[in-house]
N, C-alpha and C positions, 0 to 999 in steps of 0.2 A: 529271471533277474535283469533283460532288459526292458521287460515292461513293468516293473519297479520302478527302475529309473528314469523309463520318461513319467509313468504317474505321481511319481517325485517332484519332476521336473515341474510338469504342468501344474501339480498343486500350489507349485512354488512361484510359476508363472501368473496363477489367478489368485494366489496372495500381494505376490508386487502389484498388480494393476487394481485390488484394492486400497492398497495400499497409498495407490498416485491419486485416485479419485478420492478421497479423501482429501487429498494437498487443497489450502486454501486456493484460491485465484484474485485476481487485482480488472476489473471492465472501469471502463471508461476514465482512465486514468489522463491529467490534462494539467500544465501549470500556465496559472495566467503572467505573463510576461505583462511589467509594468517600463516605463521610461530610466532612463536611466538606472543606480543603483540601489534605484525602488526595491526592498523585499518581496520573492514572487511570492505565489501562494499556488498549492498543489492539492488537486481534486481525483477522486479514485470511490472506487466505492468497495469494499472489499469483500468474498464473499468465504464464507467460512465450510462447507458442507461435510465437518466432522461430527464426532459426537463429546469432541467435551468442549469449551472455549476457548476460546483461541486470545494472545495475549498479548498484541503489537507493544513495542518495545523502542523498537527505531527506525529512522528512518533517511538514506541517505542518494547522494546524487552526485557525479564530477560536475553538474550543472550549476553548483550549491555550494560556496563556499562555506556555510554550516546550516545544517536545519535540523528541525523540531517536530514536533508534534504540536500543536495548538487546538484551543477548542474556546470558539467563540460562545462568550454566555453574559448573560444580562443578571447584572446585581446592582440592587441597591437604586434600582430605574437606570443605570447606567450600563452599556455596550462595551464590554471586555474581553481583549483575546491576554489568554492564559497559554501559557506550556503546561503540558502535562505527562508523565516520566511512562504513562504508557495507556492503550486503549483497549477495550477486551470487545470482544466479538463471542457471541454467543454461542452454544453446538447447531448447527444448521442456522444460524444468521447472516441476514447480511448487514452490513455497517455502511452509510454514504459518507465521503466526503467533502462535505459543500460549502460554499460560498456561506457564510454564517453561521455556520456546524464546527465541526472537528475540520482539521484544513494542517497540511504541511506548511510550516516556513521557513521558504529556504533564502534566506539570508548571504548575500556578495554574491548575488549569482551572477552565472557568467557564462557567454556563449547562446541565451536565450534571443532567439528568433520566430517568432510566429510564424508557422507551416512545418517548422521541421520538429524535431519528437529529438527526447534525451532519457537516458536510462533511471531509474530509481529504483533502488533497494531497498526493500521492507524486510525488519529482523522482529523474528520474535523470541519472547519468552525461553522457549525449549531449545534455542539457540537457531532452528531452522531462519532461512532467508526467502527470498521470493524475490526476483528480477524482472521489472517487466520496463515496457514503455509505455512515455507519459507522451502526450503532445504538445504543443508550444505553441500557446494562443495570446492574443491580443489582450490587450485593456477591454476591451468589450467581451470575452471571453469564446470571440470568434478567432 
């Protein structure tokens, strides 16, 4: 009986390890702090090691009065930023949020000082969330 319990416990631990391994990860997170009350842009790389697509539906940070998912696109010859409701990351894929593409718009920023970091929480369609630290960089991205 003790062996069955131990086997079940080890099997459960293996299952938990697989579940953790499939969780999304964030790397290279940073926010560009601009002078005054200008909106700040947030950038990062989102990795989806899972076997199903991942749908990012929101982002928040105590350093921002309001946050939005944005995309920069060229429309009729004009470059524009537009809010998007969600961003899909394919199974086993990676998506970069970078200047000139997808990014986080941080409206009414507060306490953004280059050389520090701020907490940012990503939320997904399945109800999961991921909180990580983003480095705060100056207007030149340094």
